[in-house]
C-alpha positions as CSV (number, residue, x, y, z in Angstrom):
1,M,0.0,0.2,0.0
2,G,3.1,2.1,-0.1
3,E,3.0,5.3,2.1
4,T,-0.9,5.9,1.9
5,G,-3.1,5.5,4.8
6,L,-6.5,3.4,5.6
7,R,-9.1,3.7,7.8
8,V,-9.9,1.3,10.3
9,T,-13.5,0.5,11.6
10,C,-14.3,-0.6,15.2
11,F,-17.6,-0.6,17.1
12,A,-18.2,2.7,19.1
13,E,-21.4,3.6,20.9
14,D,-22.2,7.1,22.0
15,H,-18.8,8.2,21.2
16,A,-17.4,5.5,23.8
17,S,-15.3,2.7,22.4
18,N,-15.0,-0.4,24.1
19,F,-11.6,-2.2,25.2
20,G,-11.5,-4.5,22.4
21,D,-12.6,-2.5,19.6
22,D,-10.4,0.6,21.0
23,L,-7.4,-1.4,20.3
24,N,-7.7,-0.8,17.0
25,R,-7.3,3.0,17.3
26,W,-3.3,2.9,18.3
27,M,-2.3,-0.9,17.7
28,W,-2.3,-1.4,14.1
29,T,-0.6,2.2,13.6
30,R,2.5,1.0,15.6
31,L,2.8,-2.4,13.9
32,L,2.0,-1.0,10.2
33,G,3.7,2.5,10.7
34,I,1.2,3.9,8.5
35,P,-1.7,6.5,9.5
36,L,-5.2,4.8,10.2
37,D,-6.9,8.4,9.7
38,V,-6.3,8.9,5.9
39,D,-8.9,8.1,4.2
40,D,-7.7,6.6,0.6
41,G,-10.8,4.5,0.2
42,T,-9.8,1.7,1.9
43,L,-11.2,0.3,5.0
44,L,-9.4,-2.3,7.6
45,L,-11.6,-4.9,9.7
46,G,-9.4,-5.7,12.3
47,I,-10.0,-6.3,15.9
48,G,-13.5,-7.2,17.0
49,T,-16.6,-8.5,15.8
50,V,-17.2,-6.0,13.1
51,I,-18.2,-7.9,9.8
52,S,-21.7,-6.3,10.2
53,K,-23.9,-4.6,7.9
54,S,-24.4,-2.2,10.9
55,M,-20.8,-1.4,11.5
56,V,-19.4,-1.1,8.0
57,P,-19.3,2.3,6.2
58,P,-19.3,2.4,2.3
59,A,-15.7,1.8,1.4
60,E,-14.0,1.7,-2.2
61,K,-12.3,-1.5,-0.7
62,Y,-12.4,-3.4,2.4
63,I,-9.7,-5.7,4.0
64,V,-10.6,-8.0,6.5
65,L,-7.7,-8.9,9.0
66,S,-9.0,-11.0,12.2
67,S,-12.5,-9.8,12.4
68,G,-15.5,-11.9,13.5
69,V,-19.4,-12.1,13.0
70,G,-21.4,-12.8,15.8
71,Y,-23.8,-9.7,16.5
72,D,-25.4,-8.9,13.2
73,A,-26.1,-9.9,9.8
74,L,-23.4,-9.5,6.9
75,P,-22.7,-6.3,5.0
76,V,-24.8,-6.6,1.7
77,D,-21.9,-6.5,-1.0
78,F,-19.9,-8.9,1.6
79,G,-17.3,-11.6,-0.6
80,G,-17.8,-9.3,-3.6
81,P,-14.9,-7.9,-5.9
82,K,-14.2,-4.8,-3.2
83,W,-13.7,-7.3,-0.3
84,E,-10.0,-8.8,0.2
85,I,-10.5,-11.4,3.1
86,L,-6.9,-12.3,4.5
87,A,-7.8,-13.9,7.7
88,V,-11.0,-14.0,10.3
89,R,-10.8,-14.7,13.8
90,G,-11.6,-18.6,14.4
91,P,-13.4,-21.3,12.9
92,L,-16.9,-20.4,13.5
93,T,-16.8,-17.1,11.6
94,A,-15.0,-18.9,8.7
95,A,-17.8,-21.6,8.8
96,I,-20.6,-18.6,8.8
97,L,-18.9,-17.1,5.8
98,N,-18.2,-20.2,3.7
99,L,-14.3,-19.7,4.0
100,P,-11.8,-22.3,3.9
101,P,-10.3,-23.6,7.4
102,E,-7.0,-21.9,6.7
103,K,-8.7,-18.5,6.6
104,A,-9.6,-19.0,10.3
105,V,-6.3,-17.8,12.0
106,V,-6.7,-15.7,15.5
107,D,-7.9,-12.6,17.0
108,G,-5.7,-9.7,15.9
109,A,-5.2,-8.5,19.5
110,A,-2.7,-11.4,19.9
111,L,-0.3,-8.9,17.9
112,L,-0.2,-7.2,20.9
113,R,2.9,-9.5,21.7
114,L,5.1,-7.9,19.0
115,L,5.2,-4.2,20.6
116,P,8.0,-3.9,23.1
117,E,5.9,-2.1,25.5
118,C,3.6,-5.2,25.9
119,E,6.4,-8.1,26.4
120,P,5.0,-10.4,28.6
121,L,6.5,-9.9,32.3
122,P,7.8,-12.6,34.6
123,E,5.4,-13.9,37.2
124,S,7.7,-12.4,40.0
125,D,6.7,-8.8,38.3
126,R,2.8,-9.5,38.1
127,A,0.5,-9.1,40.9
128,G,-3.5,-8.9,41.8
129,I,-6.4,-10.0,40.5
130,V,-8.3,-8.3,38.2
131,F,-11.7,-8.5,36.4
132,M,-13.6,-6.8,33.6
133,P,-17.3,-7.1,32.6
134,H,-18.8,-6.6,29.5
135,Y,-19.5,-3.1,28.7
136,D,-23.3,-4.0,28.4
137,N,-23.4,-4.7,32.1
138,L,-21.9,-1.4,33.2
139,P,-25.3,0.6,33.5
140,D,-27.2,-1.7,35.8
141,G,-24.6,-3.4,37.5
142,N,-22.8,-2.9,40.8
143,W,-19.3,-4.4,39.7
144,R,-17.0,-2.0,41.2
145,E,-18.5,-2.8,44.9
146,V,-18.5,-6.6,43.6
147,C,-14.7,-6.3,43.0
148,A,-14.1,-3.9,46.3
149,I,-15.6,-7.2,48.5
150,A,-14.1,-9.5,46.4
151,G,-10.5,-7.6,46.6
152,F,-10.3,-7.7,43.2
153,E,-9.3,-4.7,40.7
154,F,-12.1,-3.7,38.3
155,L,-11.0,-2.8,34.9
156,D,-13.7,-0.4,33.1
157,P,-14.2,-1.9,29.6
158,L,-14.5,2.0,28.5
159,A,-11.3,3.3,30.1
160,D,-8.2,4.5,28.1
161,S,-7.3,0.6,26.7
162,E,-3.6,1.5,26.6
163,Q,-3.5,2.1,30.4
164,T,-5.8,-1.1,30.6
165,V,-3.3,-3.3,28.3
166,Q,-0.5,-2.4,31.0
167,R,-2.5,-3.3,34.1
168,I,-3.5,-6.4,32.3
169,R,0.2,-7.1,31.9
170,R,1.1,-6.5,35.4
171,A,-1.6,-9.0,36.5
172,K,-1.1,-12.2,38.4
173,L,-4.8,-13.4,37.0
174,V,-7.5,-11.9,35.0
175,I,-11.3,-12.8,35.4
176,A,-12.8,-11.9,32.3
177,D,-16.5,-11.6,30.9
178,A,-15.4,-9.0,28.3
179,M,-13.3,-11.3,25.6
180,H,-10.8,-9.2,24.5
181,A,-9.4,-9.0,28.4
182,A,-9.2,-12.5,28.1
183,I,-7.4,-12.3,24.6
184,V,-5.0,-9.5,25.6
185,A,-4.3,-11.8,28.7
186,D,-3.5,-14.8,26.8
187,A,-1.3,-12.7,24.2
188,L,0.8,-11.3,27.4
189,R,0.8,-14.4,28.9
190,V,-1.3,-13.8,32.1
191,P,-3.5,-16.6,33.0
192,W,-7.6,-16.0,32.9
193,I,-10.6,-17.5,33.8
194,P,-14.1,-16.9,31.9
195,V,-17.2,-15.7,33.2
196,A,-20.7,-15.1,31.8
197,L,-22.6,-12.3,33.5
198,S,-25.7,-12.0,31.6
199,P,-27.8,-14.1,28.6
200,Q,-26.0,-11.6,26.2
201,S,-22.8,-13.3,26.9
202,N,-21.7,-14.3,23.3
203,T,-21.1,-17.9,23.1
204,F,-20.5,-17.8,19.5
205,K,-17.6,-15.3,19.3
206,W,-15.9,-16.7,22.7
207,L,-15.8,-20.2,20.8
208,D,-15.0,-18.6,17.9
209,W,-11.6,-17.2,19.5
210,T,-10.9,-20.1,21.9
211,L,-11.2,-22.8,19.1
212,S,-8.6,-21.0,17.1
213,L,-6.1,-21.8,19.9
214,D,-7.4,-25.1,20.6
215,L,-8.7,-23.8,24.0
216,P,-11.6,-24.9,25.8
217,Y,-14.7,-22.5,26.9
218,L,-16.3,-23.3,30.1
219,P,-17.4,-19.9,31.7
220,T,-18.6,-19.8,35.4
221,L,-22.0,-18.0,35.4
222,I,-21.9,-15.1,38.2
223,P,-25.2,-13.9,39.1
224,P,-26.6,-10.2,39.2
225,S,-24.9,-7.5,41.0
226,G,-28.1,-5.4,41.5
227,L,-31.7,-5.7,41.2
228,I,-32.1,-3.7,38.2
229,E,-29.4,-6.0,36.6
230,W,-31.2,-9.0,37.7
231,L,-34.4,-7.5,36.0
232,R,-32.6,-6.8,33.0
233,N,-31.2,-10.4,32.6
234,Q,-34.8,-11.6,33.4
235,S,-36.3,-9.1,30.7
236,L,-34.0,-10.2,28.2
237,R,-35.6,-13.2,27.1
238,F,-38.6,-11.0,25.5
239,W,-36.3,-8.2,24.0
240,G,-32.7,-9.5,23.6
241,P,-31.9,-10.9,21.5
242,T,-29.8,-13.4,23.6
243,Y,-26.8,-15.0,22.7
244,Y,-25.6,-17.6,25.7
245,V,-25.9,-21.3,25.0
246,A,-25.9,-23.5,28.0
247,D,-24.2,-26.6,26.1
248,L,-21.4,-24.0,24.8
249,T,-21.2,-26.4,21.6
250,P,-20.0,-25.1,18.4
251,A,-23.1,-26.4,16.8
252,S,-25.4,-24.9,19.1
253,A,-23.4,-21.8,19.0
254,M,-24.0,-21.2,15.2
255,K,-27.6,-22.3,15.7
256,R,-28.3,-19.6,17.7
257,Y,-26.4,-16.9,15.9
258,R,-28.6,-17.9,12.8
259,Q,-31.6,-17.5,15.0
260,V,-30.6,-14.3,15.9
261,M,-29.7,-13.2,12.2
262,R,-33.5,-14.5,11.3
263,L,-35.1,-12.7,14.3
264,K,-33.3,-9.4,13.4
265,A,-34.2,-9.5,9.9
266,W,-38.1,-10.1,11.1
267,K,-39.6,-6.7,9.9
268,Y,-41.5,-6.3,13.0
269,W,-38.6,-6.7,15.3
270,P,-37.3,-3.2,15.7
271,A,-41.2,-2.3,16.8
272,W,-41.5,-5.4,19.0
273,R,-38.2,-4.7,20.7
274,R,-38.9,-1.2,21.6
275,R,-42.7,-2.4,23.3
276,A,-40.9,-5.2,24.8
277,V,-38.3,-3.0,26.4
278,Q,-40.7,-0.5,27.7
279,V,-43.3,-3.1,29.0
280,T,-40.7,-5.6,30.7
281,Y,-37.5,-3.5,31.9
282,S,-38.0,0.3,31.8
283,I,-41.4,0.8,33.3
284,P,-40.4,-2.0,36.2
285,G,-37.0,-0.9,36.2
286,K,-38.6,2.9,37.1
287,L,-40.7,1.6,39.6
288,L,-37.7,0.0,41.5
289,R,-35.9,3.1,41.5
290,S,-38.8,4.9,43.0
291,A,-38.3,6.5,46.5
292,A,-41.5,4.3,47.6
293,L,-39.1,0.9,46.9
294,S,-35.9,2.8,47.8
295,G,-35.4,0.4,51.2
296,F,-36.3,-2.8,49.5
297,K,-34.0,-2.2,46.3
298,R,-31.1,-1.1,48.9
299,R,-31.3,-4.4,50.9
300,R,-31.8,-6.6,47.7
301,D,-28.7,-4.9,46.2
302,A,-26.7,-5.5,49.1
303,I,-27.6,-9.2,48.9
304,L,-27.2,-9.4,45.2
305,T,-23.6,-7.8,45.5
306,R,-22.3,-10.1,48.1
307,R,-23.6,-13.0,46.1
308,A,-22.3,-11.8,43.1
309,A,-18.7,-11.4,44.8
310,A,-18.7,-14.6,46.5
311,R,-19.4,-16.4,43.2
312,L,-16.6,-14.2,41.6
313,C,-14.3,-15.4,44.5
314,E,-14.8,-19.2,43.7
315,A,-14.3,-18.6,40.2
316,A,-10.8,-17.0,40.8
317,E,-9.8,-20.3,42.7
318,L,-10.7,-22.5,39.4
319,P,-7.9,-23.6,37.2
320,S,-6.9,-20.6,35.0
321,Y,-6.3,-20.8,31.1
322,L,-3.5,-19.9,29.0
323,S,-3.0,-21.2,25.2
324,K,0.1,-23.3,24.4
325,E,3.1,-20.9,23.3
326,S,3.7,-23.0,20.4
327,I,0.4,-22.6,19.0
328,F,-0.2,-19.0,19.9
329,A,3.3,-18.2,18.2
330,S,2.3,-20.2,15.3
331,K,-1.0,-18.0,14.9
332,C,0.8,-14.9,15.5
333,E,3.3,-15.8,12.5
334,K,0.4,-16.2,10.2
335,I,-1.1,-12.9,10.7
336,V,2.3,-11.2,10.8
337,N,2.9,-12.9,7.2
338,L,-0.4,-11.4,6.3
339,L,0.4,-8.0,7.6
340,H,3.1,-7.7,4.6
341,T,0.5,-7.6,2.2
342,L,-0.4,-4.3,3.8
343,R,3.0,-3.0,4.4
344,P,6.4,-4.4,5.0
345,L,7.1,-4.4,8.6
């Protein structure tokens, strides 16, 4: 691509980018040595579940390098002459896209290992247990309080991603509901443990990544941390969609993905969802937040927060995960070789 730049797409909501997607904003620039804010008509789909019709803006050319599917239908012209698919996140994405197995490599956040400032630290230089929820669980959850009770450090998925990477690098253990907390931990050789906080925890994308590194995915279910979060989790069955599948198998995860795509394609879905949110979540939530029920809510919040903290502590005692170095290195090498098609390192 010579000295030109390219744009990179990543998910952002209300002008705040969550941890995994925010890595796109600086990692590729440092790896490639080219600007990512110069619009030459080429759009890079890198880290994140961004192969989606709702997240891909118009461009003259698209390059897919380690992205995945999982939340939305494909772009209308996906796979056409404007698309160059170098690699996707894992085997489930490859299967959905009808790509050959060799296109399934690994999530691009693994390439953090190549940056000097992200060199893994010896265990003697690491300390503390950190926990990152998915950003969807922030508005209604009491996860800071849960971490305070458990004695863990809370990692905000909306905080500065460079600083968060360094905190993960210095941690002894990472507990992750946010998948990219686990991905970054694995890249930096920090043991990690998966948990699931809600029915929206996306089994498809977790399996897509863990299978790419020959890892199991057996998350510990953590109960809600407060009354409003409990209400949200209960009401999701009506307005979701939900992505967690109990048997945690690739077949079930792919089945659920296709079910969600059919649901979102239903012409009445937006209207149904708006009404269902109002009836099952917004109105009851407003009632629970009212002054009349403040005492009840406060007592229930205290009970639920302590229960979530106890379960999180139990999860921290379980065997941790870490991919084999040989497998990880092999996947990184494949991605690095593909980077040369963008710009020689």
